[in-house]
MIDREN-61683 format. One record per residue (C-alpha): y negated, z negated, x negated; residue in three letters; residue number from 0. Coordinates in steps of 0.05 Angstrom, whole numbers, plus 5000, padded with zeros to 4 digits. Layout:
      y      z      x   residuo   num
      Y      Z      X       ALA   NUM
...
***
This chain:
      y      z      x   residuo   num
   5322   5152   4903       MET     0
   5281   5090   4885       THR     1
   5289   5035   4937       PRO     2
   5225   5025   4977       LEU     3
   5189   4959   4964       LEU     4
   5162   4965   5035       TYR     5
   5193   4957   5103       GLN     6
   5177   5014   5151       ILE     7
   5167   4994   5224       PRO     8
   5230   5008   5265       ALA     9
   5194   5056   5312       GLU    10
   5174   5101   5253       LEU    11
   5238   5101   5212       VAL    12
   5266   5164   5243       LYS    13
   5200   5202   5236       ARG    14
   5196   5179   5163       PHE    15
   5267   5202   5149       ALA    16
   5252   5272   5176       THR    17
   5188   5277   5136       GLY    18
   5143   5279   5198       GLU    19
   5111   5215   5173       VAL    20
   5094   5204   5099       GLN    21
   5079   5141   5059       LEU    22
   5011   5137   5023       TYR    23
   5006   5069   4989       GLY    24
   5019   5021   5046       ALA    25
   4997   5069   5100       VAL    26
   5041   5116   5141       LEU    27
   5008   5182   5160       LYS    28
   5031   5242   5201       GLU    29
   5046   5298   5152       ALA    30
   5015   5352   5196       ALA    31
   4950   5318   5217       THR    32
   4939   5262   5166       GLY    33
   4928   5212   5222       PHE    34
   4948   5140   5206       ILE    35
   5006   5120   5250       VAL    36
   5025   5053   5218       GLY    37
   5027   5007   5159       HIS    38
   5085   4979   5119       VAL    39
   5102   4908   5098       GLN    40
   5126   4886   5030       GLN    41
   5200   4870   5030       THR    42
   5201   4819   4974       GLY    43
   5244   4865   4930       LEU    44
   5193   4867   4874       MET    45
   5214   4802   4840       GLU    46
   5289   4815   4843       PRO    47
   5277   4886   4818       ALA    48
   5238   4860   4758       ILE    49
   5292   4808   4744       ARG    50
   5344   4862   4746       SER    51
   5305   4908   4699       ILE    52
   5292   4851   4650       LEU    53
   5362   4821   4658       GLY    54
   5333   4753   4677       ILE    55
   5375   4705   4718       ALA    56
   5344   4660   4771       THR    57
   5317   4595   4743       GLY    58
   5307   4573   4671       GLY    59
   5250   4589   4624       PRO    60
   5257   4664   4632       ALA    61
   5242   4655   4705       ASN    62
   5170   4643   4685       PHE    63
   5165   4714   4656       ILE    64
   5191   4747   4719       ALA    65
   5144   4705   4762       THR    66
   5085   4722   4717       ALA    67
   5101   4797   4719       ILE    68
   5108   4795   4795       THR    69
   5041   4758   4799       GLY    70
   5008   4809   4754       ALA    71
   5033   4866   4798       VAL    72
   5006   4829   4859       GLY    73
   4938   4821   4825       VAL    74
   4937   4895   4808       TYR    75
   4955   4914   4880       GLN    76
   4899   4869   4906       ASN    77
   4850   4901   4857       HIS    78
   4870   4971   4880       ARG    79
   4862   4950   4953       ILE    80
   4793   4923   4937       GLY    81
   4773   4989   4904       GLU    82
   4797   5028   4964       GLN    83
   4758   4982   5011       LEU    84
   4695   4994   4969       THR    85
   4705   5069   4976       GLN    86
   4713   5063   5051       VAL    87
   4650   5021   5056       GLN    88
   4612   5073   5015       SER    89
   4637   5129   5060       SER    90
   4617   5090   5123       LEU    91
   4547   5077   5094       ALA    92
   4539   5152   5082       LEU    93
   4561   5168   5153       VAL    94
   4513   5115   5180       GLN    95
   4455   5146   5140       ASN    96
   4473   5215   5166       LEU    97
   4472   5188   5237       GLN    98
   4403   5158   5227       ILE    99
   4378   5223   5196       ALA   100
   4406   5261   5255       GLY   101
   4370   5215   5304       LEU   102
   4305   5224   5267       LEU   103
   4311   5299   5267       VAL   104
   4327   5302   5341       SER   105
***
């Protein structure tokens, strides 16, 4: 099993272990209903994991490579979060327009 790069809130660990709660990105949802029950925090394991994969020790010129890769991963994650926020905003705009249309019809 790949180690999680996120820390699951203590009150949800048991439910996550039983499969009652599942991880979707950085969001914890109930498997049965899909309701969001929590969010996870990054643990800081990304940089050590990259160092381990690349065989880079802490410090020295090779440290720059690991730091750059970690930064690139962070930029990518931020980009994906931005895309998801844009999708949520579009969905909310659609719901808002449907509400206005419903008011006009009634």
